[in-house]
N, C-alpha and C positions, 0 to 999 in steps of 0.2 A: 584607180585612189577616186579620178571625176565621177567615176557609176559609182562610186557608194558613197559619196558625200550627195549625188544625186540622190539616190532611195532611200539615205537617209531624210533629206528636204521634203520629199514626196511625205514619206510615214511622217515624219513630225507637223504638218498640213495635213493630215486627213486624221489623224490626233487630234490637233487642235478644231478641226470643222466637230469632228462628233462628240469635243465636250462640249462648244459650242451648241449647238443641237438640244445638248443632254442637258445643260442649264437654262437654253431657252424650253424644253420642253417642262424643266422644273418652274420655272414660273410661272406655266398656265396651269401650273399641276393646283387640283385642287382635292379637298377631303372627303374622301368616297365613305370613308365609316370613320365611329371613334372607340377603341377598344383600351376598356378602363380592369385593370386585376388593380386586386388589393393583396401584394406580397406576403402578408404571415396572416391571410384569412384565419389562416390555422389556429393561431393564439392569441385570435381577440377577435370581436365582432362590432366594434364601433362603427367604423365603416365600410359600404357595399357597395359593388356598383351603382345600382341602383339609386343609392341615395349620393352620390360624388354626379353621378348626371342629371339629378333633380338641382343639387347645388351648382352645378357648372350652367347646365341649359346649353350641354353638350349637343344634341341636337341642331342648335345653330348655326354649329361649328362644320356640318357637314354640309358640301355644297361650296365653301367660300375655300379661297384660294390659299394656297399653303403659306405663300407669299405675304397673305394678310393677316395670319393667326399669332398674336403677341404668345409665343409658348411663354416666356420668361413672368407675364402676369397674369395666366392661367397655372404655373408652379406656384405662387405669391401666390392666390386667390386658395388653392386647394393649403397649403402650409398655414394659411389663418384659422383652415378648421379647427376647433382645439385638441381632436382625436387625432389629428395628422401629424405623425411626427418628420416624414419624409418625402417629396413627392421628382417625379421626372416625369416629364412629359415632351416627345421625338417627334417627328416624323419618318415613314418608309417609304421606299419608291410606288408602293403599290398605291399610295396614295390614304395608308391609314395612320392614325394620328394614335400614336400610343400613349396612354395613360398609367404610372404606376406609382399606387402609395404605400408608405407602409406606415404603421402606426405605432402610437405614444402605446408605454403596457403598464398599468399601473401595479404597485406590489404593493399599497395598505389603504382601503378606505379610511377618513377621520372623519370621526363625529364629534362636533364643537357643542359643549353646553348648550343651551340659547342660541344656536347660531346653525349654518348652513353646512351640511357632508358638503365635501369634496376629497380626492386621491389624490395622492402623492407617487407621482410614478417612479422609474425607474433609475431615474435622472434629480429624485426628490424633489423634483418641481411641480407642482401644484397644476391640477388637474379636474376642468370642470366635469359633476356628474353629467351622464348621458342618458336621455328618453329613449336610446334604439336598445343600450346593454350595459346589462349590469354585471361585471365580475364579481365568478369566489374567491374575494381574499379576505385576509385579517382585515378588522375593524379596533382602531383605535379610540378611545373615550376619551376625554380630555375637559378640559372647565379652560382650558388659553391655547391656543393654538401652537406657542413655542414644545409644549411641552409630548407633539407625534414627534418631533426630532429622537426622543431617543426607543419609541417605539418602530418607527423608521429603521434604524440602527439594526436594531434584534433582528427584524424578518426579512434587509437584504442581508443582513452574515449569517441567517439560515435559512436562504431558499437553496432548494434543492436537494435540502436532509430530509430524507421521506419523515426522519423519527417529528422533528420541529414542524415539519408542513403540515402531516396529523394529527399536530396537538394545535398548533396555532392557529387561532378563531377570535378571539376579544381578548383584547390589550385596555390596563388602567391605567390611570399613576394614584398612588394613594397619598393617602396626606403627608408622608413622610419622604414624596416626591421620589417613592422603588416606582421602577418597571412590574405591572404586573402580569399575566397570564390567565387567563378564563377557559383552560382547556374546552375542547368538546366533546371530551369526557363529564358529563355533572357531576356535581357533588364538590369541589373542592378545587379555588384558585391557587397558583404557583408565585408567588414572590422573587421576581429574576433580581431587583436590586438595580441596573445596570444592563446594558445590551451588551457586556465586554464577554469575553472568556468562557462561551457558547458550548464550544466542546466540552470543556470540565463542568458544565452544569447537566448536560445532557447525560454523562457519565454518571454522574450523583443522582441523578434525576430516575436514571432507568434503573442504578442499583435500589434505589426504593423503590421501585414500579415489582419490578424483580418480586422482591422479600414478600412484599404485602399480597401481591397477588395471590403469591400458595398460599398465605396465611389467609385470603379471604375475608380481608378485614379492608382495601383498599377506599371502601368507601365510608369509611366511618373516618377520615378526615375531610379537615373543611379548609385549613393552609397549611401549604408545604411552602419552605422558605429556603429555596437556594443562593442565598445572599454570606453561607460563609464557605470559605474556601477549601475544607473539606470535611463539610459531614452536611445533614439535611435534617431540620429543625422543623416535628410534624405538630400541629394544634388538631388532636379532636374534636368532634360535636362532644358538647357538656350529654 
């Protein structure tokens, strides 16, 4: 029993010595390099490691004592960048300071008549245009910023739908307060009315398209109205 206690005491002492040495070594460890990764680079190109390095001046971190690097301050600085959604900063035992960032994802551009353009991100938050990257997303033309809400709701509701994704390019609000889609297919506008029942409107519009594509006269229409529940009202060019 005494031998076992003595052995355990020696083991704990040795462990304490190792931890103490590791602690001293950690206190003296310096930043050997900075590794910057944009974790969602495939979905957007607002942020790039070179841009982040320029913003942070990360070369000044190399050679600094790890203990002197204010990690939270670095995170705060990154998240103050408008395109940055989230950031994490952490060191590893080899002296590398890791910086990982995730970008905000705009889903719609808002063009305000007589004003400045901006984006709405996936959470509906305003996002500034960026000089480094312009995403290909729908544009909502409005006379007042409050009108963008309906277009945003429609874009969010139809994201990932191949039909709507292929069709949705420009949106606007008409004088009746109705949401209007100006599709990539030139020649007509589609009156949606509101952002609701996108699946039902899709079925009606598809039926209309199929019928008139077969007849070869789809380009004869200037306006397609989907505001009625079970019918499509189409206006021809004069």
